[in-house]
C-alpha positions in Angstrom: 48.2 -80.9 30.1 49.7 -78.3 32.6 52.6 -81.5 33.2 53.6 -81.4 28.9 53.6 -77.4 28.8 55.9 -77.8 32.2 58.3 -80.3 30.6 58.6 -78.3 27.5 59.1 -75.2 29.9 61.2 -77.1 31.9 64.3 -77.1 29.5 64.7 -73.1 29.1 62.1 -71.2 31.4 62.0 -67.3 32.0 64.3 -67.0 34.9 62.5 -63.8 35.6 59.2 -66.2 35.9 60.9 -68.8 38.2 58.8 -68.0 41.4 55.6 -67.6 39.9 56.2 -71.4 37.7 57.1 -73.4 41.5 54.3 -71.6 42.8 52.3 -72.8 40.1 53.5 -76.3 40.5 53.3 -76.5 44.3 49.4 -75.4 43.6 49.1 -78.3 41.0 51.0 -81.2 42.6 48.6 -82.8 45.4 45.8 -82.8 42.4 48.5 -84.9 39.8 47.1 -88.5 39.4 48.9 -91.1 40.8 49.2 -91.8 36.5 51.0 -88.6 36.2 53.3 -88.6 39.3 56.3 -90.1 36.6 56.1 -87.5 34.5 55.9 -84.9 37.4 59.1 -86.2 38.7 60.1 -85.6 34.7 59.3 -82.2 35.0 60.8 -81.4 38.9 64.0 -83.1 37.4 64.1 -81.1 34.6 63.7 -77.2 36.7 66.4 -78.7 38.9 69.1 -79.4 36.5 68.3 -76.3 34.3 68.7 -74.6 37.8 72.5 -75.8 38.1 73.2 -74.5 34.6 70.4 -72.1 33.7 72.4 -70.5 30.9 72.0 -66.6 31.4 74.0 -63.9 33.0 73.4 -65.0 36.7 76.1 -64.2 39.3 77.8 -67.2 41.1 75.9 -66.1 44.6 72.6 -65.5 41.9 73.3 -69.3 40.8 73.7 -70.9 44.6 70.5 -69.3 45.2 68.9 -70.1 41.9 69.5 -73.9 42.7 69.2 -73.6 46.2 65.7 -72.7 46.0 64.4 -74.6 43.0 65.6 -77.6 44.8 64.5 -77.3 47.8 60.8 -76.3 46.3 60.7 -79.3 43.8 63.0 -82.2 45.6 60.2 -84.0 46.7 58.7 -83.9 43.8 61.1 -84.6 42.0 61.9 -88.0 44.2 58.2 -89.2 44.9 58.1 -91.7 42.1 60.5 -93.2 44.4 58.5 -94.2 47.4 
């Protein structure tokens, strides 16, 4: 249920809530059962892709910082299904 909500949210998350979303995902990740690993990876990739082009007025340095933080926090989840 939460992963479906996060999947939809990953398309256009509110930038001011990204820290809370990432924190929630870090709490949620250990409880994800193996059947949902693929969906968790999709959600993580969705947030990573969004962070590269958030479509909001983010400065160049802010864009780099946003992409770095989101990718750093979610990359392991995004590639977990391949291992």
